[in-house]
RODRENMI-300995 format. One record per residue (C-alpha): residue in three letters; z, x, y. Coordinates in steps of 0.25 Angstrom, whole numbers, padded with zeros to 4 digits, always signed. Layout:
REM RODRENMI-300995
ALAZXY/...
REM end
This chain:
REM RODRENMI-300995
MET+0376+0179-0291/THR+0389+0186-0289/VAL+0393+0199-0297/SER+0403+0191-0305/GLU+0392+0180-0308/ILE+0381+0191-0312/PHE+0392+0197-0321/GLU+0395+0184-0328/SER+0381+0179-0330/MET+0374+0193-0332/ASP+0361+0187-0325/TYR+0351+0196-0319/GLY+0347+0194-0304/PRO+0333+0198-0300/ALA+0331+0213-0297/PRO+0317+0213-0292/GLU+0308+0226-0290/SER+0301+0227-0278/ALA+0285+0228-0280/ALA+0282+0232-0265/GLU+0280+0247-0269/ALA+0270+0244-0280/LEU+0263+0232-0272/ALA+0262+0243-0260/TRP+0255+0253-0269/LEU+0246+0243-0274/VAL+0242+0239-0259/ASP+0241+0254-0255/MET+0231+0254-0266/GLY+0223+0243-0260/ASP+0227+0233-0271/ARG+0214+0237-0277/PHE+0211+0248-0287/GLY+0199+0255-0292/HIS+0200+0265-0303/PHE+0206+0279-0304/ILE+0195+0288-0307/ASP+0194+0303-0305/GLY+0207+0304-0297/GLY+0205+0293-0288/PHE+0204+0278-0287/THR+0191+0272-0286/GLU+0187+0260-0277/PRO+0192+0247-0282/GLY+0180+0239-0288/ASP+0179+0224-0294/GLY+0191+0222-0303/PHE+0203+0213-0307/ASP+0217+0210-0301/SER+0230+0216-0308/LYS+0241+0205-0307/ASN+0256+0205-0308/PRO+0258+0197-0320/ALA+0271+0191-0316/THR+0266+0185-0303/GLY+0250+0184-0305/GLU+0249+0192-0292/THR+0237+0201-0290/LEU+0242+0216-0289/ALA+0229+0223-0286/THR+0215+0222-0290/LEU+0209+0232-0299/THR+0195+0237-0303/GLN+0187+0234-0315/ALA+0181+0248-0320/THR+0167+0249-0323/GLN+0160+0258-0333/GLN+0157+0266-0321/ASP+0171+0268-0318/VAL+0175+0271-0332/ASP+0164+0281-0333/ALA+0169+0288-0320/ALA+0183+0288-0325/VAL+0179+0295-0338/LYS+0170+0304-0331/ALA+0181+0309-0321/ALA+0191+0310-0333/ARG+0181+0319-0341/ARG+0179+0328-0329/ALA+0194+0330-0327/GLN+0197+0332-0342/GLY+0193+0347-0343/LYS+0200+0352-0331/TRP+0213+0343-0335/GLU+0213+0349-0349/ARG+0211+0363-0344/LEU+0223+0362-0334/GLY+0231+0364-0347/GLY+0244+0357-0351/PRO+0254+0362-0341/GLY+0245+0358-0330/ARG+0243+0344-0335/ALA+0257+0343-0336/ARG+0260+0345-0322/TYR+0251+0333-0318/LEU+0258+0324-0329/TYR+0272+0328-0323/ALA+0267+0324-0309/ILE+0262+0310-0314/ALA+0276+0308-0322/ARG+0283+0312-0309/LEU+0274+0303-0300/LEU+0277+0291-0311/GLN+0291+0294-0309/LYS+0290+0294-0293/HIS+0283+0281-0293/ALA+0290+0275-0305/ARG+0295+0262-0298/LEU+0280+0260-0292/PHE+0275+0260-0306/ALA+0285+0252-0312/VAL+0283+0241-0302/LEU+0269+0241-0302/GLU+0269+0240-0318/THR+0278+0228-0318/LEU+0268+0221-0307/ASP+0256+0224-0315/ASN+0261+0221-0329/GLY+0273+0211-0328/LYS+0283+0219-0335/PRO+0297+0219-0330/ILE+0299+0231-0320/ARG+0311+0236-0329/GLU+0301+0239-0339/SER+0291+0246-0329/ARG+0302+0253-0322/ASP+0310+0258-0334/ILE+0301+0260-0346/ASP+0286+0260-0342/VAL+0286+0270-0330/PRO+0297+0279-0336/LEU+0290+0280-0349/ALA+0276+0283-0341/GLN+0283+0294-0334/ARG+0288+0299-0348/HIS+0275+0300-0353/PHE+0268+0309-0342/TYR+0281+0318-0342/TYR+0280+0319-0357/HIS+0265+0322-0357/ALA+0267+0332-0346/GLY+0275+0340-0355/MET+0265+0337-0367/ALA+0254+0343-0358/GLN+0263+0355-0354/LEU+0264+0358-0370/MET+0251+0355-0374/GLU+0245+0369-0376/GLU+0258+0372-0383/ALA+0260+0361-0391/LEU+0247+0356-0394/PRO+0238+0369-0397/GLY+0223+0366-0401/ARG+0223+0352-0394/VAL+0216+0348-0382/ALA+0213+0336-0374/LEU+0203+0325-0379/GLY+0196+0323-0365/VAL+0195+0310-0358/CYS+0204+0299-0363/GLY+0202+0284-0361/GLN+0215+0276-0360/ILE+0216+0262-0360/ILE+0231+0255-0358/PRO+0237+0241-0359/TRP+0244+0233-0349/ASN+0258+0232-0355/PHE+0263+0246-0351/PRO+0252+0250-0340/LEU+0259+0263-0335/LEU+0265+0267-0348/MET+0252+0266-0357/LEU+0246+0274-0345/ALA+0256+0285-0347/TRP+0255+0285-0362/LYS+0240+0288-0362/VAL+0238+0295-0349/ALA+0249+0305-0350/PRO+0246+0311-0364/ALA+0231+0312-0361/LEU+0233+0319-0348/ALA+0243+0329-0355/MET+0233+0333-0365/GLY+0222+0335-0356/ASN+0214+0323-0356/THR+0210+0314-0345/VAL+0210+0299-0345/VAL+0203+0286-0341/LEU+0213+0276-0342/LYS+0212+0261-0341/PRO+0224+0252-0338/ALA+0225+0238-0342/GLU+0218+0228-0334/TYR+0231+0221-0331/THR+0240+0232-0328/SER+0232+0244-0321/LEU+0241+0246-0308/THR+0250+0256-0314/ALA+0238+0265-0319/LEU+0232+0265-0305/LEU+0246+0268-0300/PHE+0246+0279-0310/ALA+0232+0284-0305/ASP+0238+0286-0292/ILE+0250+0294-0297/CYS+0239+0303-0304/ARG+0234+0305-0290/GLN+0247+0309-0284/ALA+0249+0318-0296/GLY+0236+0325-0292/LEU+0231+0323-0306/PRO+0217+0329-0307/LYS+0206+0319-0304/GLY+0200+0312-0317/VAL+0212+0316-0326/VAL+0216+0301-0326/ASN+0207+0289-0323/ILE+0210+0274-0322/VAL+0201+0263-0323/THR+0206+0248-0323/GLY+0199+0236-0329/ASP+0198+0227-0341/GLY+0196+0229-0355/ALA+0180+0233-0353/VAL+0185+0245-0345/GLY+0193+0249-0358/GLU+0180+0248-0366/MET+0173+0257-0356/ILE+0184+0268-0358/VAL+0183+0267-0373/LYS+0168+0269-0373/ALA+0169+0279-0362/GLU+0167+0295-0365/VAL+0181+0297-0367/ASP+0188+0305-0378/LYS+0200+0297-0382/ILE+0203+0281-0380/ALA+0218+0278-0379/PHE+0221+0264-0379/THR+0234+0254-0378/GLY+0232+0240-0381/SER+0228+0229-0391/THR+0224+0231-0405/SER+0211+0224-0403/VAL+0206+0232-0392/GLY+0210+0244-0399/ARG+0202+0240-0412/ARG+0191+0239-0402/ILE+0193+0253-0396/ARG+0193+0259-0410/GLU+0180+0252-0413/ALA+0173+0257-0399/THR+0177+0271-0400/ALA+0173+0273-0415/GLY+0165+0285-0417/SER+0166+0289-0402/GLY+0176+0301-0405/LYS+0186+0296-0395/SER+0200+0299-0398/LEU+0207+0285-0399/THR+0222+0281-0398/LEU+0226+0266-0399/GLU+0239+0259-0396/LEU+0238+0245-0399/GLY+0246+0232-0402/GLY+0258+0229-0411/LYS+0266+0219-0417/SER+0278+0227-0418/PRO+0291+0224-0427/TYR+0305+0223-0422/ILE+0313+0224-0435/VAL+0328+0220-0434/PHE+0337+0223-0446/GLU+0349+0214-0449/ASP+0358+0226-0446/ALA+0352+0228-0432/ASP+0360+0227-0419/ILE+0355+0213-0415/ASP+0357+0215-0400/SER+0351+0227-0399/ALA+0339+0223-0408/ILE+0337+0211-0399/GLU+0338+0220-0386/GLY+0327+0229-0392/LEU+0319+0217-0396/VAL+0319+0212-0381/ASP+0313+0226-0377/ALA+0304+0226-0390/ILE+0297+0212-0386/TRP+0299+0208-0372/PHE+0298+0222-0366/ASN+0285+0221-0357/GLN+0285+0206-0361/GLY+0281+0210-0376/GLN+0268+0216-0370/VAL+0270+0229-0378/CYS+0262+0234-0390/CYS+0274+0239-0398/ALA+0283+0226-0394/GLY+0292+0222-0405/SER+0285+0209-0406/ARG+0288+0206-0421/LEU+0304+0204-0424/LEU+0307+0206-0438/VAL+0323+0203-0440/GLN+0330+0203-0453/GLU+0334+0189-0458/GLY+0349+0191-0459/ILE+0349+0193-0443/ALA+0336+0185-0439/GLU+0343+0172-0434/ARG+0354+0180-0426/PHE+0344+0189-0421/HIS+0334+0178-0416/GLU+0346+0170-0410/ARG+0350+0182-0401/LEU+0336+0186-0399/ARG+0333+0172-0393/ALA+0345+0173-0384/ARG+0341+0187-0379/MET+0328+0182-0375/ASP+0334+0171-0366/LYS+0341+0182-0358/LEU+0327+0189-0355/ARG+0323+0189-0341/ILE+0308+0185-0338/GLY+0303+0186-0323/ASP+0299+0195-0312/PRO+0294+0208-0319/LEU+0299+0215-0306/ASP+0313+0210-0308/LYS+0321+0220-0314/CYS+0330+0210-0322/ILE+0317+0205-0329/ASP+0315+0207-0345/VAL+0302+0201-0347/GLY+0291+0202-0336/ALA+0277+0196-0336/LEU+0266+0198-0347/VAL+0255+0205-0341/ASP+0244+0194-0338/PRO+0241+0180-0340/VAL+0231+0183-0351/GLN+0242+0190-0359/LEU+0252+0178-0356/ALA+0242+0169-0362/ALA+0239+0177-0373/VAL+0255+0176-0377/ARG+0255+0163-0376/GLU+0244+0160-0384/MET+0249+0168-0396/VAL+0263+0162-0395/GLU+0258+0147-0393/GLY+0248+0149-0405/ASN+0261+0153-0415/ALA+0266+0141-0423/ALA+0276+0149-0431/GLY+0290+0153-0430/GLN+0300+0149-0419/MET+0297+0152-0405/TYR+0309+0155-0394/GLN+0306+0159-0380/ALA+0316+0164-0371/ARG+0323+0154-0363/VAL+0320+0161-0349/PRO+0312+0156-0337/LEU+0298+0161-0334/PRO+0293+0164-0320/ALA+0284+0153-0315/ARG+0272+0163-0313/GLY+0268+0176-0321/CYS+0264+0179-0335/PHE+0278+0177-0341/TYR+0280+0173-0355/PRO+0294+0171-0361/PRO+0300+0180-0372/THR+0296+0173-0386/LEU+0302+0174-0400/ILE+0294+0167-0411/ALA+0303+0169-0424/GLY+0300+0166-0438/LEU+0287+0170-0439/ALA+0280+0175-0453/PRO+0274+0188-0453/SER+0260+0182-0454/ASP+0261+0174-0440/ALA+0251+0178-0429/LEU+0262+0181-0420/MET+0269+0191-0430/GLN+0256+0198-0431/GLU+0248+0198-0418/GLU+0253+0205-0405/ILE+0258+0195-0395/PHE+0260+0205-0384/GLY+0270+0197-0376/PRO+0285+0193-0376/VAL+0284+0187-0389/LEU+0292+0191-0402/VAL+0289+0186-0416/SER+0300+0187-0427/CYS+0302+0185-0442/THR+0313+0190-0452/PHE+0313+0200-0464/ARG+0324+0202-0474/THR+0323+0216-0479/PRO+0318+0230-0473/SER+0307+0230-0482/GLU+0302+0217-0477/ALA+0305+0221-0463/VAL+0295+0232-0464/GLU+0284+0222-0471/LEU+0285+0213-0459/ALA+0285+0224-0449/ASN+0272+0230-0454/ASN+0266+0217-0457/THR+0257+0219-0445/ARG+0243+0225-0441/TYR+0251+0233-0429/GLY+0259+0245-0431/LEU+0264+0250-0417/ALA+0279+0249-0417/ALA+0292+0243-0424/THR+0307+0242-0420/VAL+0317+0243-0431/TRP+0331+0237-0428/THR+0343+0242-0437/GLU+0357+0248-0437/ASN+0353+0256-0450/VAL+0347+0268-0447/ASN+0341+0270-0462/LEU+0335+0257-0461/ALA+0328+0260-0448/LEU+0322+0272-0453/ASP+0318+0266-0466/ILE+0310+0255-0459/ALA+0304+0263-0447/PRO+0295+0272-0457/LYS+0290+0259-0464/LEU+0285+0253-0451/ALA+0270+0253-0447/ALA+0272+0257-0433/GLY+0270+0268-0425/VAL+0284+0267-0418/VAL+0297+0262-0424/TRP+0309+0260-0415/VAL+0322+0259-0421/ASN+0333+0251-0414/ALA+0325+0252-0402/THR+0311+0247-0397/ASN+0301+0251-0387/LEU+0305+0266-0386/PHE+0294+0274-0380/ASP+0293+0289-0376/ALA+0282+0298-0372/ALA+0287+0308-0384/ALA+0285+0298-0394/GLY+0272+0293-0399/PHE+0269+0278-0398/GLY+0258+0271-0406/GLY+0255+0263-0418/VAL+0248+0262-0432/ARG+0239+0250-0438/GLU+0233+0241-0427/SER+0243+0247-0417/GLY+0233+0259-0415/PHE+0234+0274-0418/GLY+0238+0286-0410/ARG+0251+0288-0403/GLU+0255+0289-0388/GLY+0266+0299-0384/GLY+0272+0310-0391/TRP+0265+0322-0397/GLU+0257+0313-0406/GLY+0253+0306-0394/LEU+0247+0318-0389/ALA+0237+0320-0400/ALA+0229+0308-0396/TYR+0226+0316-0383/THR+0221+0330-0389/LYS+0211+0334-0400/PRO+0210+0348-0406/VAL+0203+0359-0398/GLY+0188+0361-0401/THR+0176+0354-0405/ALA+0172+0351-0420/ARG+0158+0352-0424/VAL+0149+0341-0427/LEU+0150+0337-0442/LYS+0137+0337-0449/ARG+0134+0326-0460/VAL+0137+0332-0474/ASP+0126+0325-0485/ALA+0127+0325-0498/PHE+0117+0334-0507/ASP+0106+0328-0514/GLY+0101+0331-0529/ALA+0094+0329-0541/GLY+0101+0338-0551/GLY+0108+0336-0563/PRO+0123+0336-0563/ALA+0131+0349-0560/ASP+0141+0346-0570/PRO+0137+0341-0584/ILE+0149+0332-0585/ASP+0150+0320-0575/ARG+0162+0318-0568/THR+0163+0305-0562/ALA+0169+0305-0548/LYS+0176+0292-0544/LEU+0184+0287-0532/TYR+0198+0289-0532/VAL+0207+0277-0528/GLY+0220+0275-0531/GLY+0223+0287-0539/LYS+0212+0283-0548/GLN+0198+0287-0550/ALA+0188+0274-0547/ARG+0174+0271-0548/PRO+0167+0267-0535/ASP+0167+0251-0533/GLY+0152+0252-0530/GLY+0149+0258-0543/TYR+0140+0268-0535/SER+0141+0284-0535/ARG+0133+0295-0530/ALA+0128+0308-0535/VAL+0135+0321-0528/TRP+0124+0333-0528/SER+0127+0348-0526/ARG+0118+0355-0515/SER+0109+0359-0526/GLY+0107+0345-0531/ALA+0115+0346-0544/LEU+0123+0333-0547/LEU+0138+0335-0544/GLY+0142+0321-0548/HIS+0144+0306-0544/VAL+0154+0301-0535/GLY+0156+0285-0532/LEU+0152+0278-0519/GLY+0164+0271-0514/ASN+0163+0258-0507/ARG+0173+0249-0499/LYS+0179+0244-0511/ASP+0184+0258-0515/VAL+0189+0259-0500/ARG+0196+0247-0502/ASN+0202+0252-0516/ALA+0205+0266-0511/VAL+0214+0260-0498/GLU+0221+0251-0507/ALA+0225+0262-0516/ALA+0229+0270-0504/GLN+0237+0259-0498/GLY+0244+0258-0512/ALA+0249+0271-0511/ALA+0257+0269-0500/GLY+0269+0275-0506/TRP+0263+0290-0502/ALA+0266+0288-0488/LYS+0281+0287-0492/THR+0282+0300-0501/THR+0288+0312-0495/GLY+0280+0322-0488/HIS+0286+0333-0499/LEU+0279+0324-0510/ARG+0266+0322-0503/ALA+0266+0337-0501/GLN+0268+0340-0516/ILE+0257+0331-0520/LEU+0248+0338-0510/TYR+0252+0352-0515/TYR+0249+0347-0529/ILE+0235+0342-0525/ALA+0233+0356-0519/GLU+0237+0363-0531/ASN+0228+0354-0540/LEU+0216+0357-0531/SER+0219+0371-0531/ALA+0219+0371-0547/ARG+0205+0366-0546/ALA+0199+0373-0534/THR+0188+0380-0541/GLU+0183+0366-0546/PHE+0184+0360-0533/ALA+0177+0373-0526/ARG+0165+0372-0535/ARG+0163+0356-0533/LEU+0163+0358-0517/ASP+0153+0370-0519/ALA+0145+0361-0528/MET+0145+0350-0518/THR+0144+0356-0504/GLY+0134+0367-0510/THR+0143+0378-0503/ARG+0153+0387-0507/GLY+0165+0384-0500/GLY+0172+0375-0510/ALA+0182+0385-0514/LYS+0186+0386-0499/GLU+0186+0371-0497/VAL+0196+0369-0509/GLU+0206+0380-0505/ALA+0207+0373-0491/SER+0209+0359-0497/ILE+0220+0365-0505/GLN+0226+0372-0494/ARG+0225+0358-0485/LEU+0233+0352-0497/PHE+0243+0363-0495/THR+0243+0361-0481/TYR+0246+0346-0481/ALA+0256+0346-0493/ALA+0263+0356-0483/TRP+0263+0346-0472/ALA+0266+0334-0480/ASP+0282+0336-0478/LYS+0281+0343-0465/TYR+0273+0336-0455/ASP+0286+0331-0448/GLY+0286+0319-0436/ARG+0293+0322-0423/VAL+0306+0317-0416/HIS+0302+0314-0402/GLY+0311+0318-0390/VAL+0311+0304-0384/PRO+0321+0300-0372/ILE+0330+0291-0380/ARG+0343+0293-0388/GLY+0336+0293-0402/VAL+0323+0299-0408/ALA+0308+0296-0410/ILE+0304+0301-0423/ALA+0289+0302-0425/MET+0286+0301-0439/ASN+0274+0305-0447/GLU+0269+0294-0456/PRO+0257+0293-0465/VAL+0245+0285-0458/GLY+0243+0278-0472/VAL+0231+0276-0479/ILE+0220+0286-0473/GLY+0204+0284-0476/ALA+0196+0296-0475/LEU+0181+0300-0475/CYS+0182+0315-0480/ALA+0175+0326-0475/ASP+0161+0328-0481/GLU+0159+0343-0478/ALA+0173+0346-0485/PRO+0173+0339-0498/LEU+0187+0343-0503/LEU+0194+0349-0490/GLY+0190+0337-0481/LEU+0196+0327-0492/VAL+0209+0336-0494/SER+0210+0337-0479/VAL+0211+0323-0478/MET+0219+0320-0489/ALA+0230+0330-0488/PRO+0237+0326-0474/ALA+0235+0312-0477/LEU+0243+0314-0490/ALA+0252+0323-0484/MET+0256+0312-0474/GLY+0258+0301-0484/ASN+0244+0294-0482/ARG+0236+0290-0493/VAL+0220+0292-0492/VAL+0207+0286-0494/LEU+0197+0298-0495/VAL+0181+0297-0495/ALA+0177+0310-0500/SER+0166+0319-0494/GLU+0153+0311-0495/PRO+0143+0322-0499/TYR+0154+0330-0507/PRO+0163+0320-0514/LEU+0166+0327-0528/ALA+0177+0335-0522/ALA+0185+0323-0519/THR+0182+0317-0532/ASP+0187+0329-0539/PHE+0199+0330-0530/TYR+0204+0316-0535/GLN+0207+0323-0548/VAL+0216+0333-0541/LEU+0223+0321-0534/ASP+0225+0315-0548/THR+0233+0327-0553/SER+0241+0329-0540/ASP+0251+0317-0540/VAL+0244+0310-0529/PRO+0248+0296-0529/ALA+0237+0285-0532/GLY+0231+0280-0519/VAL+0236+0291-0510/VAL+0222+0297-0511/ASN+0209+0289-0514/ILE+0195+0295-0513/LEU+0182+0289-0511/THR+0168+0294-0512/GLY+0156+0289-0506/SER+0149+0286-0493/HIS+0157+0290-0481/ALA+0149+0280-0473/GLU+0151+0268-0482/LEU+0166+0270-0484/ALA+0170+0273-0470/GLY+0169+0260-0466/PRO+0178+0252-0477/LEU+0188+0264-0476/ALA+0189+0265-0461/GLY+0189+0249-0460/HIS+0199+0247-0471/LEU+0212+0240-0465/ASN+0222+0247-0475/LEU+0218+0261-0470/ASP+0226+0267-0460/ALA+0218+0279-0455/MET+0203+0283-0457/TRP+0198+0298-0456/SER+0183+0302-0457/PHE+0179+0316-0458/SER+0165+0312-0465/SER+0152+0319-0459/THR+0146+0305-0460/PRO+0148+0300-0446/LEU+0157+0290-0448/SER+0168+0292-0437/GLU+0164+0278-0429/ALA+0164+0270-0442/VAL+0177+0275-0445/GLU+0184+0272-0432/ARG+0177+0259-0431/ALA+0181+0254-0445/SER+0195+0259-0442/ALA+0197+0249-0431/GLY+0200+0237-0441/ASN+0215+0242-0441/LEU+0214+0253-0431/LYS+0216+0263-0441/ARG+0218+0278-0437/THR+0205+0286-0438/TRP+0202+0300-0438/VAL+0187+0304-0439/ASN+0178+0317-0437/ASP+0168+0311-0426/GLY+0157+0319-0433/ARG+0165+0332-0431/ALA+0167+0342-0442/ARG+0180+0347-0445/ASP+0184+0361-0451/TRP+0191+0356-0464/PHE+0196+0370-0467/ALA+0203+0370-0454/ASN+0216+0361-0454/ASP+0223+0355-0443/SER+0235+0349-0450/ALA+0241+0343-0437/GLU+0229+0335-0435/TRP+0228+0330-0450/LEU+0243+0327-0451/ALA+0242+0319-0438/GLN+0231+0310-0443/ALA+0238+0308-0457/SER+0251+0303-0451/GLU+0255+0292-0441/VAL+0266+0294-0431/LYS+0277+0283-0431/ASN+0288+0286-0420/ILE+0302+0280-0424/TRP+0312+0279-0413/VAL+0326+0279-0416/PRO+0337+0278-0405/TYR+0351+0281-0409/GLY+0365+0280-0404/GLU+0374+0267-0402/
REM end
């Protein structure tokens, strides 16, 4: 074509990227790879082929790790960890800076190898994945430099097992390895079976950077290798992948004491209001769903468009789809590349062909004769309950429905079990900032999509997992408080046969929905003093009482919308009313526990209430310094409904320490009182009754921790579950939580000094971080 013809047609000619250097590197490595363990590559063993999904050609042969390989990698990481941590933050920063610079020096090699192995367009690998990976190592080099100053009292977890997916092989590696190394941990990483080559190139980079042996270890193989890492003697598991696998990992790690972060699936809404710039919204939508062939956990795969513009929007969208270019991923003019593997291609086809609802439109573009290619697809007119509106497709398939009002948009957006990301498109900034906090998502983009940076945390809620990667909040997952807690001894109730200590029988009931309630089962048990005197009876709660308490907490959702100032006033009021009855509560504690520490515990409880009343309107979020013309606002939001097994050894202080930070952050709670010493809790709800606490915000059950733990932790309308019981229930709680992947915080049989208070830890556990990206400018 002549230049004038090109200007007339605006057609793109081919702009192929050479694969020669990447293929030469594979040849230099022998086209066969072992594992990277203890600073060197092992001899290749039996394994599998890594193929180019665009052509089907074999790129290299990789080794399937055995149990012995995984054990060797974990041992190497364990040997190296202490010395690596003692190197100090500034010492570790130098290595991370070196890795970042080497990633820059070999940027084109990484980009081409990623595209060959994964099938994504070279433009995405070159302009997004590799620069972001570099950014993560630079950013976390700075975090390492600042650790001792900015994170006093925090130390490394130890050895981290990391399992990453195939959709962003190098970027996911950077997300996990960089913060782990910065904080003094060592890692054993398993890349995805389909896409391991850039991880192995990264291993070569680690050698060039002079990284000490054993700090980074990489083992390759299928899902069985991931299972080996999960079961290995590591201190943390970080997993990115499907929700179903994440649920199995939660169950497998239950009771192990391993730290766990899960970044799982999504069905993210892309909300377009009628005042939106339609052309801009469509271009954003192209990035939201056809970026990386739709193989993105936070892909804007659910289009919600306001009725007034729906027909016009869909018409323009279909026209834009027909302009997308599909073909050789190494062609720099290509928009949509190949799906990662024939297995994934078959899965996408099966889901689309199994759908009979709506109206399907596929882009009128030619597909290559070979390779794992699938046309950009739009299925409009679906109902919220249709399978494709609920299930993650993980391919270049967009599903759509309409809405009329902003409130309906929020309801439709939140009508999913996931909660990873969301996009809001409107020219009305008031509307955008009204909608964003209402969306059940860990990340919200306003008039943009798929914005990522190392400075801003990324992660989800609900069945999209828990924990954050990136930013200050992401570092918390790779550190722990300094010191080792002592083993928590079981606290048993006293037995007795004496008469009542109080001649007037005070019936201690459950406290549900702001009212005293008799236990559903109709059973009670006696509470005795150390001397054998009968102090009273408490109800034995059961699963129906749990159900009623959670329903009451759900009904008090308005508490989350109140101001921090109002929550502070109520917490102050609770403290004042408890103070007025301090002598009575102290006597009750002394009688139950047989000690003389009641007055001290009551005073500590009053101070704890004052502390979190003070924090209620002061626990601020952040504005992250991200490299865009705009802001990324990290908002602290309530987790939702939190269930807790309160400490046995601190009947009043343990309950108040759980309740106060939860209420300060806007949560509602279902508290199971100290099992051996429950009367302090049943006295305490009388304080709540006189302190203007709205009904359902605080619910108190009494009874067996062992019997109530399962129903409470397994309740699907509970958002988090904490356990500080002296009964060994951590495993049961974590295993039961896998049903809806709720957040957990358990003691793993370790004691806590209830008179010491780490407000930062409690407030972090009682809040969820939502990152809202707001670009600005014309």
